C-alpha positions in Angstrom: 99.3 101.4 114.1 101.4 102.4 117.1 101.6 105.9 118.8 105.3 107.4 118.4 105.0 110.5 121.1 101.8 110.7 120.7 101.5 110.7 116.6 99.5 107.4 115.2 102.3 105.7 113.3 102.5 103.0 110.9 104.3 100.6 113.2 105.2 98.4 109.4 107.3 101.6 107.6 109.0 102.6 111.1 112.9 101.5 110.8 113.4 101.1 114.9 116.4 103.6 115.1 113.8 106.0 114.2 112.0 105.9 116.8 115.3 105.6 119.5 114.3 107.1 122.7 110.7 107.7 121.5 107.4 107.1 123.4 106.0 103.9 121.8 102.4 103.1 123.1 101.0 100.2 121.4 96.7 99.0 121.4 97.8 96.9 124.8 99.3 100.0 126.6 96.3 101.8 126.1 94.7 100.9 128.8 94.8 97.9 131.4 92.5 94.4 132.0 90.8 95.9 134.7 91.2 99.5 133.6 90.4 100.1 129.6 91.2 103.3 128.0 87.5 105.3 127.9 88.1 104.6 123.7 88.9 101.0 124.3 86.1 100.8 127.0 83.4 102.7 124.2 84.4 100.5 121.6 83.2 97.2 123.2 79.9 99.4 124.7 78.9 100.4 121.4 79.6 97.1 120.3 81.9 98.6 117.5 83.8 95.6 116.0 82.7 93.8 113.6 86.3 91.9 112.0 88.5 93.3 114.1 90.4 93.7 110.9 90.9 97.9 110.9 90.0 97.8 115.0 93.6 98.6 115.5 94.0 101.5 113.6 92.0 102.5 114.0 91.5 102.7 117.4 94.9 104.6 117.2 94.6 106.9 115.1 91.5 107.3 117.4 93.8 108.1 120.2 95.9 110.2 118.6 93.3 112.7 117.8 91.4 112.3 121.3 94.8 113.2 122.5 95.4 116.5 120.9 91.9 117.8 120.5 89.4 119.7 123.0 86.4 119.7 121.5 84.8 116.4 120.5 83.5 116.8 116.8 81.7 114.1 114.8 82.5 116.4 111.5 86.5 116.1 112.6 86.2 112.5 113.7 85.0 111.4 110.5 87.6 113.8 108.7 90.5 112.4 110.5 89.6 108.4 110.1 88.5 109.6 106.2 92.5 109.9 105.7 93.4 107.7 107.4 95.0 104.0 106.1 92.7 102.1 108.3 89.5 100.9 106.8 86.7 99.5 107.7 85.5 96.7 105.0 82.1 94.9 107.5 80.4 98.3 107.4 80.7 99.2 111.0 81.3 103.2 110.8 78.1 104.2 112.3 79.3 102.3 115.8 83.0 103.1 115.5 82.6 106.9 115.7 79.8 107.0 117.9 82.1 104.5 120.2 85.1 107.2 119.3 82.3 110.2 120.2 81.8 109.1 123.3 85.7 108.3 124.0 86.2 111.9 123.5 83.5 112.9 126.2 84.6 110.7 128.5 88.1 112.4 128.1 86.9 115.8 128.1 84.7 114.8 131.4 87.9 114.0 132.8 88.4 110.3 132.5 91.9 108.7 132.8 93.8 108.9 129.2 
């Protein structure tokens, strides 16, 4: 999962020609090792990652949500994650949602995206 001009998209389904001239952000591009994106930091703090199989896709989906919405809402997070193609099979959903809520609130309070 990557962000294409701020929208989460499955990179495995994107022909290179379709993204020419667009801003592409990978999970590695969200933050820097010494300055993590609020989502990356919250995932670590909440110990939201279990196996990591789905996590990059969930984080990129959440990054789009945070980038487009000003008001943190658990209901909105759950709604968006339920439609996304990334499903946590480890049962870490509660921690993942909590981490996204935390990151969203931090961004809303002025943390750098």
